[in-house]
C-alpha positions as CSV (number, residue, x, y, z in Angstrom):
1,X,107.1,98.6,113.6
2,X,109.4,101.9,113.6
3,X,109.6,103.9,110.4
4,X,112.7,105.2,108.8
5,X,112.7,108.7,110.5
6,X,112.5,107.2,114.1
7,X,115.6,104.7,113.2
8,X,118.6,105.4,115.4
9,X,121.6,104.3,114.0
10,X,125.4,104.7,115.5
11,X,128.2,104.5,113.0
12,X,131.6,103.3,114.2
13,X,134.3,103.3,111.7
14,X,132.6,101.4,108.9
15,X,130.0,99.8,110.9
16,X,126.4,100.9,111.0
17,X,124.9,99.8,115.1
18,X,121.2,100.1,115.2
19,X,120.1,101.4,119.0
20,X,118.6,99.3,121.0
21,X,117.7,99.0,124.5
22,X,118.7,95.9,126.5
23,X,117.7,94.5,129.5
24,X,120.9,95.4,131.1
25,X,122.0,98.6,130.1
26,X,118.1,100.0,130.2
27,X,116.6,98.4,132.8
28,X,115.1,101.4,134.4
29,X,113.2,102.2,131.3
30,X,110.5,99.4,132.9
31,X,109.6,102.2,134.9
32,X,109.4,104.6,132.8
33,X,107.2,102.4,130.8
34,X,104.9,102.2,134.3
35,X,104.3,105.6,134.1
36,X,103.5,105.7,130.7
37,X,101.4,103.1,131.4
38,X,99.3,104.7,134.0
39,X,99.5,108.2,132.0
40,X,97.0,106.5,129.4
41,X,95.2,104.5,131.9
42,X,94.5,107.6,133.8
43,X,93.6,110.1,131.1
44,X,90.1,109.8,130.0
45,X,89.0,112.8,128.7
46,X,92.5,114.4,128.1
47,X,93.5,114.6,124.3
48,X,96.0,112.7,122.5
49,X,98.4,115.7,122.5
50,X,98.0,116.3,126.2
51,X,98.7,112.7,126.8
52,X,102.1,112.6,124.4
53,X,102.9,115.7,126.0
54,X,103.4,114.3,129.3
55,X,104.8,110.9,127.9
56,X,107.1,113.4,126.4
57,X,108.5,114.8,129.7
58,X,108.9,111.6,131.0
59,X,111.6,110.2,128.5
60,X,112.9,113.4,128.5
61,X,114.2,113.2,131.8
62,X,116.4,110.3,130.8
63,X,120.0,111.5,130.0
64,X,120.4,108.6,127.4
65,X,117.2,109.2,125.6
66,X,117.7,109.9,121.7
67,X,114.9,112.9,120.9
68,X,114.4,110.1,118.1
69,X,113.5,107.1,120.7
70,X,111.3,109.9,122.4
71,X,109.4,110.0,118.8
72,X,109.2,106.2,118.5
73,X,107.4,105.5,121.6
74,X,104.8,108.1,120.4
75,X,104.8,106.8,116.5
76,X,101.2,106.4,116.4
77,X,100.7,110.0,117.5
78,X,100.2,111.2,113.9
């Protein structure tokens, strides 16, 4: 479950619209997920901080990836 600091809310007039990845619009995130899994599978011996740095770099390349979304992928990093 995401904590409140990872929630991304867009406001349109008087409506609050939660940010969500959709299968159609964000299907390219599947490739990001594959890359992230590979990082963790091959990351034996590396620190959590190193692994999360690689993950951040993967997602930072994505133009529509809000920094809060990147943080939500790493929510258990504390």
